[in-house]
Every structure is written in C-alpha cells, then in structure tokens.
C-alpha positions as CSV (number, residue, x, y, z in Angstrom):
1,M,-120.3,32.7,15.2
2,N,-116.7,33.4,14.1
3,I,-114.7,30.2,14.1
4,G,-111.0,30.0,13.4
5,F,-109.0,26.9,12.3
6,D,-105.4,26.0,12.1
7,A,-105.8,25.1,8.4
8,K,-102.2,24.2,7.4
9,R,-103.1,20.5,6.8
10,L,-106.5,21.4,5.3
11,F,-104.7,23.0,2.4
12,L,-101.4,21.1,2.2
13,N,-102.2,17.5,3.2
14,K,-104.1,15.5,0.6
15,T,-104.6,12.4,2.8
16,G,-105.0,11.6,6.5
17,L,-105.0,14.9,8.6
18,G,-105.9,16.9,5.5
19,N,-109.0,14.7,4.9
20,Y,-110.1,15.1,8.5
21,S,-109.6,18.9,8.4
22,R,-111.6,19.2,5.2
23,F,-114.4,16.9,6.5
24,V,-114.8,19.1,9.6
25,V,-114.8,22.4,7.8
26,D,-116.9,21.3,4.9
27,S,-119.6,19.8,7.1
28,L,-119.7,23.0,9.1
29,L,-120.0,25.1,6.0
30,S,-122.9,22.8,4.8
31,Y,-124.8,22.8,8.1
32,Y,-124.1,26.3,9.4
33,P,-123.6,28.6,6.4
34,N,-124.2,31.8,8.4
35,N,-121.1,31.4,10.5
36,Q,-117.8,33.1,9.5
37,Y,-114.9,30.8,9.0
38,F,-111.2,31.9,9.3
39,L,-108.6,29.6,7.9
40,Y,-105.1,30.3,9.3
41,T,-102.4,28.7,7.2
42,P,-98.7,29.5,6.3
43,K,-99.6,28.9,2.6
44,T,-102.3,27.5,0.4
45,K,-102.6,25.0,-2.3
46,S,-105.5,24.8,-4.7
47,H,-106.7,21.4,-5.7
48,K,-110.1,19.7,-6.0
49,G,-110.4,19.3,-2.2
50,T,-109.7,23.0,-1.5
51,S,-111.1,25.0,-4.4
52,Q,-114.3,25.9,-2.5
53,Y,-112.3,27.7,0.2
54,F,-111.2,30.4,-2.3
55,E,-114.7,31.1,-3.3
56,G,-116.9,31.2,-0.2
57,K,-118.1,34.6,1.0
58,N,-118.0,33.5,4.6
59,I,-114.5,32.0,4.3
60,H,-111.5,34.1,5.2
61,I,-108.0,32.8,4.5
62,I,-105.4,34.3,6.8
63,K,-101.7,33.9,5.9
64,P,-98.6,35.3,7.4
65,K,-97.3,38.8,6.5
66,G,-93.8,40.3,6.3
67,I,-90.9,38.2,7.2
68,F,-93.2,35.3,8.2
69,K,-94.1,34.7,4.6
70,F,-90.8,33.1,4.0
71,P,-90.7,29.3,4.5
72,F,-88.1,29.3,7.2
73,F,-90.4,31.4,9.4
74,N,-93.7,29.7,8.6
75,S,-93.7,27.3,11.5
76,I,-92.6,30.1,13.9
77,W,-95.6,32.2,12.8
78,R,-98.0,29.2,13.1
79,S,-96.9,28.4,16.7
80,L,-96.0,31.8,18.2
81,F,-97.4,34.7,16.1
82,M,-100.6,33.5,14.5
83,A,-102.7,34.8,17.4
84,N,-101.3,38.3,16.7
85,D,-103.4,38.7,13.6
86,P,-106.2,41.3,14.2
87,S,-108.9,38.8,13.1
88,V,-108.2,36.6,16.1
89,E,-109.8,39.2,18.5
90,N,-113.1,38.7,16.8
91,L,-113.2,34.9,17.1
92,D,-115.6,33.1,19.3
93,I,-113.8,29.7,18.8
94,F,-110.4,28.6,17.7
95,H,-110.1,24.9,16.7
96,G,-106.6,23.4,16.3
97,L,-107.4,20.5,13.9
98,S,-104.3,18.6,14.6
99,H,-102.5,18.5,18.0
100,E,-101.6,22.2,18.2
101,L,-102.9,25.5,19.5
102,P,-101.0,28.7,18.9
103,V,-99.6,30.8,21.7
104,G,-101.4,33.9,22.8
105,L,-105.1,33.2,21.9
106,P,-107.3,35.7,23.8
107,K,-109.1,34.5,27.0
108,H,-112.5,35.1,25.5
109,V,-111.8,32.6,22.6
110,K,-113.0,29.1,23.2
111,K,-110.1,26.8,22.5
112,I,-110.6,23.3,21.0
113,V,-107.9,20.9,19.9
114,T,-108.3,17.6,18.0
115,V,-105.9,14.8,19.0
116,H,-105.6,12.0,16.4
117,D,-103.2,9.6,18.1
118,L,-100.3,9.3,20.4
119,I,-98.4,6.8,18.3
120,F,-95.2,8.8,18.7
121,L,-95.3,8.0,22.5
122,R,-96.5,4.5,22.2
123,F,-94.0,3.6,19.5
124,P,-91.2,6.2,19.9
125,K,-88.7,4.0,18.0
126,L,-90.6,4.7,14.8
127,F,-89.8,8.4,15.1
128,N,-86.8,10.7,15.3
129,P,-86.1,11.4,19.0
130,I,-86.1,15.1,18.5
131,D,-89.5,14.9,16.7
132,V,-90.9,12.9,19.6
133,W,-89.7,15.6,22.1
134,I,-91.2,18.4,20.0
135,Y,-94.5,16.6,19.3
136,K,-94.9,15.8,23.0
137,K,-94.2,19.4,24.1
138,K,-96.7,20.8,21.6
139,L,-99.4,18.4,22.3
140,Q,-99.1,18.6,26.1
141,S,-99.3,22.4,25.9
142,A,-102.3,22.2,23.6
143,C,-104.1,19.8,25.9
144,Q,-103.5,22.0,28.9
145,K,-104.6,25.2,27.2
146,A,-107.7,23.7,25.5
147,D,-111.2,24.1,26.9
148,V,-112.2,21.0,25.1
149,I,-110.1,18.2,23.6
150,V,-111.6,16.2,20.7
151,A,-110.3,12.7,20.5
152,I,-111.0,10.8,17.3
153,S,-111.4,7.4,19.2
154,E,-111.8,6.0,22.7
155,Q,-108.3,4.6,22.2
156,T,-106.9,8.1,21.7
157,K,-108.9,9.4,24.7
158,N,-107.4,6.7,26.9
159,D,-103.9,7.5,25.6
160,I,-104.4,11.3,26.4
161,M,-105.4,10.4,29.9
162,T,-102.5,7.9,30.4
163,F,-99.7,10.0,29.0
164,F,-100.8,13.5,30.1
165,G,-103.1,12.9,33.1
166,I,-105.9,14.9,31.5
167,D,-109.3,14.8,33.2
168,E,-111.6,12.6,31.1
169,N,-114.4,15.2,31.4
170,K,-112.4,17.5,29.3
171,I,-112.2,15.0,26.4
172,K,-114.9,14.5,23.9
173,V,-114.8,11.5,21.6
174,I,-116.0,12.4,18.1
175,Y,-115.3,9.8,15.4
176,Q,-114.2,10.7,11.9
177,G,-116.2,10.5,8.7
178,C,-115.0,10.0,5.2
179,N,-115.4,12.0,2.0
180,K,-118.7,12.0,0.3
181,I,-117.1,10.7,-2.9
182,Y,-117.0,7.2,-1.5
183,F,-120.8,7.0,-1.1
184,D,-121.3,7.5,-4.8
185,K,-121.5,4.4,-7.0
186,V,-118.9,4.5,-9.8
187,S,-120.2,3.5,-13.2
188,D,-119.1,0.4,-14.9
189,D,-117.5,2.4,-17.7
190,K,-115.5,4.5,-15.3
191,K,-114.4,1.4,-13.5
192,K,-113.1,-0.1,-16.7
193,D,-111.2,3.1,-17.5
194,I,-109.6,3.1,-14.0
195,K,-108.7,-0.6,-14.3
196,T,-107.0,0.1,-17.6
197,K,-105.3,3.3,-16.4
198,Y,-103.6,1.5,-13.4
199,Q,-103.4,-2.0,-15.0
200,L,-105.3,-3.5,-12.1
201,P,-105.8,-7.3,-11.9
202,D,-109.3,-8.8,-12.4
203,N,-109.6,-9.7,-8.8
204,F,-107.6,-8.3,-5.9
205,I,-107.2,-7.5,-2.3
206,L,-106.8,-3.8,-1.5
207,N,-104.6,-2.1,1.1
208,V,-104.5,1.8,1.3
209,G,-102.1,3.9,3.4
210,S,-98.5,5.1,3.3
211,I,-96.2,2.2,2.9
212,E,-94.3,2.7,6.1
213,E,-93.2,0.4,8.9
214,R,-96.2,1.1,11.1
215,K,-98.6,0.1,8.4
216,N,-96.9,-3.3,8.3
217,V,-98.0,-4.3,4.8
218,G,-95.2,-6.8,4.7
219,L,-97.5,-9.0,6.8
220,L,-100.0,-9.1,3.9
221,V,-97.3,-10.1,1.5
222,E,-96.3,-13.0,3.8
223,A,-99.9,-14.0,4.2
224,I,-100.6,-14.4,0.5
225,S,-97.3,-16.3,0.1
226,K,-99.0,-18.9,2.4
227,I,-102.0,-19.3,0.1
228,K,-101.8,-22.0,-2.6
229,Q,-101.0,-20.7,-6.0
230,D,-104.1,-21.9,-7.6
231,I,-106.3,-19.8,-5.3
232,R,-103.8,-17.1,-4.4
233,P,-105.2,-13.5,-4.8
234,H,-103.5,-10.5,-6.2
235,V,-102.8,-7.6,-3.9
236,V,-102.9,-3.9,-4.7
237,L,-101.0,-1.6,-2.3
238,I,-101.8,2.1,-2.6
239,G,-99.7,4.6,-0.7
240,K,-96.8,6.9,-0.5
241,R,-93.4,5.2,-0.8
242,T,-91.0,5.3,2.2
243,A,-87.8,3.5,3.0
244,Y,-90.0,0.6,4.3
245,T,-91.3,0.1,0.8
246,N,-87.9,-1.3,-0.2
247,K,-88.4,-4.0,2.5
248,V,-91.8,-4.9,1.1
249,E,-90.4,-5.2,-2.3
250,E,-87.6,-7.5,-0.9
251,L,-90.3,-9.7,0.6
252,V,-92.1,-9.8,-2.8
253,R,-89.0,-11.0,-4.5
254,K,-88.2,-13.5,-1.6
255,Y,-91.6,-15.2,-2.0
256,K,-91.6,-14.8,-5.9
257,L,-94.8,-12.8,-5.8
258,E,-93.9,-10.2,-8.4
259,E,-96.9,-11.1,-10.6
260,Y,-99.3,-11.0,-7.5
261,V,-98.3,-7.7,-5.9
262,V,-99.0,-4.2,-7.4
263,I,-97.7,-1.1,-5.7
264,L,-99.3,2.2,-6.7
265,P,-97.8,5.2,-4.9
266,Y,-99.6,7.9,-6.9
267,I,-103.3,7.6,-7.4
268,S,-105.7,10.4,-8.4
269,F,-108.2,11.1,-5.6
270,D,-111.0,11.0,-8.2
271,D,-110.0,7.4,-9.1
272,L,-109.7,5.9,-5.6
273,S,-113.4,5.2,-4.9
274,G,-113.5,3.3,-8.2
275,I,-110.6,1.2,-7.1
276,Y,-112.2,0.4,-3.7
277,Q,-115.4,-0.6,-5.5
278,Q,-113.5,-3.1,-7.7
279,A,-111.7,-4.8,-4.8
280,Q,-112.8,-8.2,-3.5
281,L,-111.9,-7.2,0.1
282,F,-109.9,-4.7,2.0
283,A,-107.1,-6.0,4.3
284,Y,-105.7,-3.6,6.9
285,T,-102.4,-4.5,8.5
286,S,-101.5,-1.4,10.6
287,I,-100.0,-2.0,14.0
288,I,-101.7,1.0,15.5
289,E,-103.9,3.9,14.4
290,G,-105.8,6.8,15.9
291,F,-108.8,5.8,13.8
292,G,-108.1,4.3,10.3
293,I,-110.1,6.2,7.7
294,P,-109.2,3.7,4.9
295,I,-111.2,1.1,6.8
296,L,-114.2,3.4,6.8
297,E,-113.8,4.1,3.1
298,A,-113.8,0.4,2.4
299,M,-117.0,-0.2,4.5
300,V,-118.7,2.7,2.7
301,S,-117.6,1.1,-0.6
302,E,-119.4,-2.1,0.6
303,I,-116.5,-4.5,0.4
304,P,-115.5,-6.7,3.3
305,A,-113.0,-5.1,5.7
306,L,-110.5,-7.4,7.4
307,V,-108.7,-5.8,10.2
308,P,-106.3,-6.6,13.2
309,N,-107.9,-7.3,16.6
310,G,-106.0,-4.5,18.4
311,S,-105.7,-0.7,18.6
312,C,-108.9,1.2,17.8
313,F,-110.1,-1.1,15.1
314,H,-113.0,-2.5,17.0
315,E,-114.3,1.0,17.3
316,V,-114.3,1.4,13.5
317,V,-115.6,-2.0,12.4
318,G,-117.8,-2.9,15.3
319,P,-118.5,-6.1,17.2
320,N,-119.7,-8.1,14.1
321,G,-116.7,-7.2,11.9
322,M,-114.1,-9.6,10.6
323,Y,-110.8,-9.7,12.5
324,Y,-107.5,-11.6,12.5
325,E,-104.8,-11.9,15.2
326,Q,-102.5,-8.9,15.1
327,G,-99.2,-9.7,13.5
328,N,-100.2,-13.3,12.6
329,S,-99.7,-14.0,8.9
330,D,-101.1,-17.5,9.2
331,D,-104.4,-16.2,10.7
332,L,-104.5,-13.4,8.1
333,A,-104.1,-15.9,5.3
334,N,-106.8,-18.1,6.7
335,K,-109.3,-15.2,7.0
336,I,-108.5,-14.0,3.5
337,K,-109.3,-17.5,2.2
338,K,-112.5,-17.6,4.2
339,L,-113.7,-14.2,2.9
340,L,-112.8,-15.0,-0.7
341,S,-114.8,-18.3,-0.6
342,D,-117.8,-17.3,1.6
343,D,-120.9,-15.3,0.9
344,N,-120.2,-12.0,2.7
345,S,-123.6,-10.5,2.3
346,K,-124.3,-10.7,6.1
347,L,-120.9,-9.1,6.9
348,I,-121.7,-6.2,4.5
349,V,-125.1,-5.7,6.2
350,N,-123.4,-5.6,9.6
351,Q,-120.8,-3.1,8.3
352,N,-123.6,-0.9,6.8
353,N,-125.5,-0.9,10.1
354,Y,-122.5,0.0,12.1
355,L,-121.6,2.8,9.7
356,Q,-124.5,5.0,10.9
357,R,-122.4,6.5,13.7
358,F,-119.9,7.8,11.2
359,F,-122.4,9.7,9.0
360,E,-121.9,13.4,8.7
361,D,-125.2,14.4,10.4
362,S,-124.3,12.2,13.5
363,I,-120.8,13.7,13.7
364,Q,-122.0,17.2,13.2
365,K,-124.4,17.1,16.1
366,L,-121.5,16.2,18.4
367,Y,-119.4,19.1,17.0
368,R,-122.3,21.5,17.6
369,E,-122.4,20.4,21.2
370,V,-118.7,21.0,21.6
371,Y,-118.9,24.4,19.9
372,C,-122.0,25.7,21.6
373,K,-121.8,24.3,25.1
C-alpha cells in the first residue's frame, strides 16, 4: 500500500502531537516494511526522533515547491494545495495525524483523520477566539470528509459526536502508546549523571507537560504547601514555560516553597526516562486532556501515577488506579502523603496489567483494521 501522512508535526513537534505522529509512523514501518510511506510536510527538522525518515528506502518526504516553500505560504500549501502533488494520485490512504485533511484529495484515496481532543470547544476561554473559529472549521471539515475518524479516547469520541453530530460508527477509538525509550531500564550510573546534570533532589514528585493554565500545576504547589515541612516532598516540574508559569512561581514564593519546587523547561529527550525512573511518584493536575501521554510514560516507568478523577484519565489509568478529586488541593495532598508512606507494589502491578492495551502490537492491530477494512 501507498500511505500518505500530514507529517508537519511529526518533524516539527518534539512532544505531544509529534510523539503521537512518530509512534504511528514508526510502528507501521516496523510492522509493515513493504508499504511505501509519503510524508507531506512544509519543512523538515532532523533530530533523534526523525533521523530514520531521511534514510528509509520506502519513505518519501514531500515538501512544497515554488512560492509555497516560503514560510508565509506554508500553511496555505498544507491546507489547500498539498493534494496537487503528483504523488497523491498514487496513494491508497491519506492519514491526517492531527485534526486536518487537505482539500482536494482524490475520491479513490481512503481518508482518515485523528482527533486528539476538543479542548478548544470545551474550554474556549483558554484560546484566542479567532483560533477557536479556525480550529473548529478545519476539524469539522475533516470529520465530514473522512471515511474513518480515529479518536484517541472514548472521551474524545463522545466530544466529536456531541459537538459535530458525527455518527459513532464512523469513529474508531485507538489509544496512544509511548516511545520505546521509556520501557528501557536506565542504569544507575546514568541516573546519577542525570541527577547531577539537572541538580535533582534526592526524592521528588514529578509532573511533566507544558506549564500552562490547562495543566493546572499550581494545584500541586498548593497541595505540597499543605504537607507538614518535616515530610514535605520536593516537586520537579518539566515543561515549556508560558505566561502561566509566572503565576506558578508567584505561588511558590507565596507559600515559601522555593527550596521545594524545581522548574525545568528544557530537558533532553534522552534524559527524560531517567528522570521518570528516579521519581517517587507522578502527580498529574491537568483539567482536561485528550489522552495524557505523560501518565502512560510514568506507568511504563513503574512509578505510582496519581491523577484527577475526571476527563479521560480513567481510560489511561484504569479502574484500580489512584485518583484524587479534580481541583481539590486538600485531597491531592492527602493522596500524596498516602502514596509516599504506603507500599505501592500492588498499585504498580495493577498499572502494569492495565498497560497491556497500550502496547504497540495491540494498537497496531487496530490501525491495520482501520487501514484495510
């Protein structure tokens, strides 16, 4: 088969949507090496996660030509003129990996779009109104044109049906997986090097994700302020800085927690698994997600995952996970104390058992059904 992908985020996003895009394409390359893969992107960027795409004999990178090579016209090419490339006529499938399908795909090409979340419609105040309008138009168009919609959680599937009135039979839920690097045990020597490199505390709670309002890490700061100083844990926050980060730092100063909270906006991808594996527990505070890959990364790293009891989080952690009441810093503080004082071996076993549904072979079977049906 000849399979095309909207590969902008595969090449340019190092987290989130980029991780998802690379997971899908990498697993297809591994399981079905005889297919031809066409990666359509306005530009490329070579890093550890993308280097293999420049070397594969069955991988074809398609970029804009002429005037569309210039940055101002990149997005126009991606939405309106990508399908004009001669290679598109030979495709069997085109998969928009993130909410979009280009205009003009031929009728014979099977059209698949992945929808990650509809947070911009559930919480429009967190977004620029113009962006909300654009996102909605693009996603609604893609859902209507698609032969199959892949939703990354039941929560996302329900939102697609609610906001766009799409028939549920058109929507297939396929969960996300996480990078293979998190399954590898990091050596003690490398852990020591990582600890020194980032000046990590001896014991700490970990939170990973862009430090933005929706991620709500201020709640975690409030929670540890309510834990007595003699047993208070350190917190390591890993994620891109935004304007909300300033609010988090204000809370740190307000509660005099400067020695307890470490913010690391820039972490090497190669070091992240070593940080996960040194954490006492992972505490997630996000208000809403389409899925929540960092939770999965924590579970694979065999540390306790503490998550809110809303959104899609029950789908990720399962019925025997550890939850706290969404937005309740007192409950979060109490659950942190419980996890830090308890034997969590049974919780880890429960997490490991539930993880089976997110393994690459399980996910790939579902994609084969979508592609070949």
